C-alpha positions, 0 to 999 in steps of 0.5 A: 056606594052612596052618591056622596063621594068620600075623599082622603087627602094625605100630605104632611105639608099643611098648606097644600093639604088644607088648600086641596081639601077646601077646593074639593069640599067646595066641589061637593065632596066629603073630605078627610085630611091626614098629615101622615101615613100612620094617621091615614091608615088609622082613619081608613080602618075606622071609617067607611071605605073612602072612594078616593085617596090622594097621597103624597109619596114622600111622607114622614114615617110610612111613605106613600107606597106603603100607605097605598098598599095598606089602603088597598088591603083595607078597601080594594075598591078605593081609587088611589092617586099619588102626588110627588115632586120626586117621581121617576118613570120607574116609580110611576110604573111601580105605583101602577103595578100596585094598583094606583089609579094616577101618578101626578108630579109636583108642582101640581096645580089644584085644577089638575088634581081636581080634573084627575079626581073628576075622572076618577069619580066618572070611572067610579060611577061607570064601575058602579053601573057595570057591577049593578048590571053584572049583578042583575045578569047573574040574578037573571041567570040563576032564576032561569036555572032554578025555573029550568024553563029556558025553552020558552025564552025567545027574543023576537027579531023586532026586539033585536033590531031595537038594539044599537048595533054600534054599542055591541061588539062581538068577536067569537066568544067575547061580547062588549056592550059599550052602552052598558059597560059590560063584557061577557065571555061565553055568556058569562060576565067578566068583572073588569076595571074601567081602564081594563074595559077601555083597553079591551074595547080598543083591542076588540074594536080593531080586531086582527089589527096590531096596535102599538103600546102608544096607540093603546095608551092614547085610545084607552087613556086619552094621552100620549107618552113615549114608547118605553113608558107606553110599553111598561104601562100597557104590559101591566093592564094586558097581564091583568086582562089575560088573567081574567079573560084567557083560559090559560093566561100564560098561553093567550088565545085572544090577546096576542103579542107581536114582538117588537110591534104591539098587541092584537086581539085575534078573531081566531083564538085557535091561531097563534102568530107565526 
């Protein structure tokens, strides 16, 4: 990904589309505008993948949810944010399940959209850095396998002491390196989204402590929500984490559910809650 951030804005209201586009251009982003879902998907197919797409939910013809699905099929890495004046919590949860990054309600000040875009850009950069580290680690492992010379690989105690222990959390077979934004399971890198990484970090940092969905949303996302909304949001990300982390996602060993209370990361993956 180049340093230039490419953003697609999709809104049938010309004034809002043009205003937001100009504000984002002034911030240094490369902006493309579309007045309909059909135009947005046509542009997305013809150009290099956009880093961020800001969609109005209510569009003539193809609506925002359909555009979200289409963009995710064209480029799974594109961060998609939905804006609507007719949103419900059910709609927001549906959007998150489809892979939306954020869900903003109108009237939505331009500054609020700009803040959401800046958060997305920050997560993009962290994700790019993490993927680069994962690639480097995979290349190193492959090189070690090819040379078959692991016996000579030693790390001195002095080198280990230089590492900042506060940045590395290890629980059983899971290691989280907060500085490098890297998670490994049995030494193998796990590809997590920024939100999944933060949620796992919150769980592992409080190992064997049950945390409510509201506490997890506050820790991982930085905002507060009601109990019902928090459960719905966290459930989606927990399911994705289990698919990537658990040997058998339907029978989790690490991320356990304590019915009616919340979730806990177990330091004893062979133990089940009674």
